[in-house]
mmCIF file of the C-alpha atoms, coordinates in Angstrom:
data_MODEL
# 
_entry.id   MODEL 
# 
loop_
_atom_site.group_PDB 
_atom_site.id 
_atom_site.type_symbol 
_atom_site.label_atom_id 
_atom_site.label_alt_id 
_atom_site.label_comp_id 
_atom_site.label_asym_id 
_atom_site.label_entity_id 
_atom_site.label_seq_id 
_atom_site.pdbx_PDB_ins_code 
_atom_site.Cartn_x 
_atom_site.Cartn_y 
_atom_site.Cartn_z 
_atom_site.occupancy 
_atom_site.B_iso_or_equiv 
_atom_site.pdbx_formal_charge 
_atom_site.auth_seq_id 
_atom_site.auth_comp_id 
_atom_site.auth_asym_id 
_atom_site.auth_atom_id 
_atom_site.pdbx_PDB_model_num 
ATOM 1  C CA . UNK A 1 1  ? -3.768  18.483  -1.867 1.00 0.00 ? 1  UNK A CA 1 
ATOM 2  C CA . UNK A 1 2  ? -4.685  20.336  -4.980 1.00 0.00 ? 2  UNK A CA 1 
ATOM 3  C CA . UNK A 1 3  ? -8.269  20.421  -6.245 1.00 0.00 ? 3  UNK A CA 1 
ATOM 4  C CA . UNK A 1 4  ? -7.735  17.698  -8.881 1.00 0.00 ? 4  UNK A CA 1 
ATOM 5  C CA . UNK A 1 5  ? -6.287  15.341  -6.281 1.00 0.00 ? 5  UNK A CA 1 
ATOM 6  C CA . UNK A 1 6  ? -9.093  16.179  -3.853 1.00 0.00 ? 6  UNK A CA 1 
ATOM 7  C CA . UNK A 1 7  ? -11.523 14.869  -6.468 1.00 0.00 ? 7  UNK A CA 1 
ATOM 8  C CA . UNK A 1 8  ? -9.461  11.767  -7.286 1.00 0.00 ? 8  UNK A CA 1 
ATOM 9  C CA . UNK A 1 9  ? -10.547 8.245   -6.294 1.00 0.00 ? 9  UNK A CA 1 
ATOM 10 C CA . UNK A 1 10 ? -9.311  6.987   -2.915 1.00 0.00 ? 10 UNK A CA 1 
ATOM 11 C CA . UNK A 1 11 ? -6.812  4.558   -4.457 1.00 0.00 ? 11 UNK A CA 1 
ATOM 12 C CA . UNK A 1 12 ? -5.162  7.420   -6.377 1.00 0.00 ? 12 UNK A CA 1 
ATOM 13 C CA . UNK A 1 13 ? -4.926  9.554   -3.224 1.00 0.00 ? 13 UNK A CA 1 
ATOM 14 C CA . UNK A 1 14 ? -3.403  6.614   -1.360 1.00 0.00 ? 14 UNK A CA 1 
ATOM 15 C CA . UNK A 1 15 ? -0.901  5.996   -4.154 1.00 0.00 ? 15 UNK A CA 1 
ATOM 16 C CA . UNK A 1 16 ? 0.206   9.637   -4.077 1.00 0.00 ? 16 UNK A CA 1 
ATOM 17 C CA . UNK A 1 17 ? 0.583   9.519   -0.287 1.00 0.00 ? 17 UNK A CA 1 
ATOM 18 C CA . UNK A 1 18 ? 2.609   6.300   -0.475 1.00 0.00 ? 18 UNK A CA 1 
ATOM 19 C CA . UNK A 1 19 ? 4.869   7.699   -3.196 1.00 0.00 ? 19 UNK A CA 1 
ATOM 20 C CA . UNK A 1 20 ? 5.533   10.820  -1.147 1.00 0.00 ? 20 UNK A CA 1 
ATOM 21 C CA . UNK A 1 21 ? 6.229   8.786   1.994  1.00 0.00 ? 21 UNK A CA 1 
ATOM 22 C CA . UNK A 1 22 ? 8.611   6.422   0.233  1.00 0.00 ? 22 UNK A CA 1 
ATOM 23 C CA . UNK A 1 23 ? 10.430  9.251   -1.528 1.00 0.00 ? 23 UNK A CA 1 
ATOM 24 C CA . UNK A 1 24 ? 10.904  11.092  1.794  1.00 0.00 ? 24 UNK A CA 1 
ATOM 25 C CA . UNK A 1 25 ? 12.756  8.060   3.143  1.00 0.00 ? 25 UNK A CA 1 
ATOM 26 C CA . UNK A 1 26 ? 15.105  8.087   0.133  1.00 0.00 ? 26 UNK A CA 1 
ATOM 27 C CA . UNK A 1 27 ? 15.098  4.316   -0.165 1.00 0.00 ? 27 UNK A CA 1 
ATOM 28 C CA . UNK A 1 28 ? 16.632  2.349   -3.002 1.00 0.00 ? 28 UNK A CA 1 
ATOM 29 C CA . UNK A 1 29 ? 14.066  1.743   -5.743 1.00 0.00 ? 29 UNK A CA 1 
ATOM 30 C CA . UNK A 1 30 ? 14.585  -2.025  -5.719 1.00 0.00 ? 30 UNK A CA 1 
ATOM 31 C CA . UNK A 1 31 ? 14.062  -2.136  -1.950 1.00 0.00 ? 31 UNK A CA 1 
ATOM 32 C CA . UNK A 1 32 ? 10.782  -0.236  -2.304 1.00 0.00 ? 32 UNK A CA 1 
ATOM 33 C CA . UNK A 1 33 ? 9.537   -2.485  -5.109 1.00 0.00 ? 33 UNK A CA 1 
ATOM 34 C CA . UNK A 1 34 ? 10.370  -5.637  -3.151 1.00 0.00 ? 34 UNK A CA 1 
ATOM 35 C CA . UNK A 1 35 ? 8.601   -4.298  -0.071 1.00 0.00 ? 35 UNK A CA 1 
ATOM 36 C CA . UNK A 1 36 ? 5.533   -3.317  -2.104 1.00 0.00 ? 36 UNK A CA 1 
ATOM 37 C CA . UNK A 1 37 ? 5.368   -6.840  -3.515 1.00 0.00 ? 37 UNK A CA 1 
ATOM 38 C CA . UNK A 1 38 ? 5.189   -8.211  0.033  1.00 0.00 ? 38 UNK A CA 1 
ATOM 39 C CA . UNK A 1 39 ? 2.509   -5.677  0.973  1.00 0.00 ? 39 UNK A CA 1 
ATOM 40 C CA . UNK A 1 40 ? 0.460   -6.518  -2.124 1.00 0.00 ? 40 UNK A CA 1 
ATOM 41 C CA . UNK A 1 41 ? 0.684   -10.246 -1.420 1.00 0.00 ? 41 UNK A CA 1 
ATOM 42 C CA . UNK A 1 42 ? -0.327  -9.745  2.217  1.00 0.00 ? 42 UNK A CA 1 
ATOM 43 C CA . UNK A 1 43 ? -3.375  -7.637  1.374  1.00 0.00 ? 43 UNK A CA 1 
ATOM 44 C CA . UNK A 1 44 ? -4.409  -10.068 -1.368 1.00 0.00 ? 44 UNK A CA 1 
ATOM 45 C CA . UNK A 1 45 ? -4.245  -12.964 1.130  1.00 0.00 ? 45 UNK A CA 1 
ATOM 46 C CA . UNK A 1 46 ? -6.309  -10.987 3.636  1.00 0.00 ? 46 UNK A CA 1 
ATOM 47 C CA . UNK A 1 47 ? -8.880  -10.254 0.950  1.00 0.00 ? 47 UNK A CA 1 
ATOM 48 C CA . UNK A 1 48 ? -8.995  -13.872 -0.216 1.00 0.00 ? 48 UNK A CA 1 
ATOM 49 C CA . UNK A 1 49 ? -9.335  -15.169 3.345  1.00 0.00 ? 49 UNK A CA 1 
ATOM 50 C CA . UNK A 1 50 ? -12.027 -12.640 4.176  1.00 0.00 ? 50 UNK A CA 1 
ATOM 51 C CA . UNK A 1 51 ? -9.767  -11.041 6.743  1.00 0.00 ? 51 UNK A CA 1 
ATOM 52 C CA . UNK A 1 52 ? -9.545  -7.505  7.993  1.00 0.00 ? 52 UNK A CA 1 
ATOM 53 C CA . UNK A 1 53 ? -7.424  -5.483  5.526  1.00 0.00 ? 53 UNK A CA 1 
ATOM 54 C CA . UNK A 1 54 ? -6.727  -2.865  8.198  1.00 0.00 ? 54 UNK A CA 1 
ATOM 55 C CA . UNK A 1 55 ? -5.249  -5.386  10.634 1.00 0.00 ? 55 UNK A CA 1 
ATOM 56 C CA . UNK A 1 56 ? -1.553  -5.038  11.462 1.00 0.00 ? 56 UNK A CA 1 
ATOM 57 C CA . UNK A 1 57 ? -1.328  -8.816  11.651 1.00 0.00 ? 57 UNK A CA 1 
ATOM 58 C CA . UNK A 1 58 ? 0.016   -10.483 8.488  1.00 0.00 ? 58 UNK A CA 1 
ATOM 59 C CA . UNK A 1 59 ? -2.334  -12.853 6.701  1.00 0.00 ? 59 UNK A CA 1 
ATOM 60 C CA . UNK A 1 60 ? -1.827  -16.550 7.400  1.00 0.00 ? 60 UNK A CA 1 
ATOM 61 C CA . UNK A 1 61 ? -3.045  -19.453 5.335  1.00 0.00 ? 61 UNK A CA 1 
ATOM 62 C CA . UNK A 1 62 ? -2.747  -22.113 8.048  1.00 0.00 ? 62 UNK A CA 1 
# 
């Protein structure tokens, strides 16, 4: 990482890493956006339920 990115907030570093990862896989933009929507919803549910955001288990409301 360059010096500016080294000093960036964690969420910016993560965003850059995710962009690079997704671009390496050469996926269709719409596919990526739909997948990111699912990821965002899952992490929001985990947050709202007080769950572990690092768990590999999807959030459940039941």
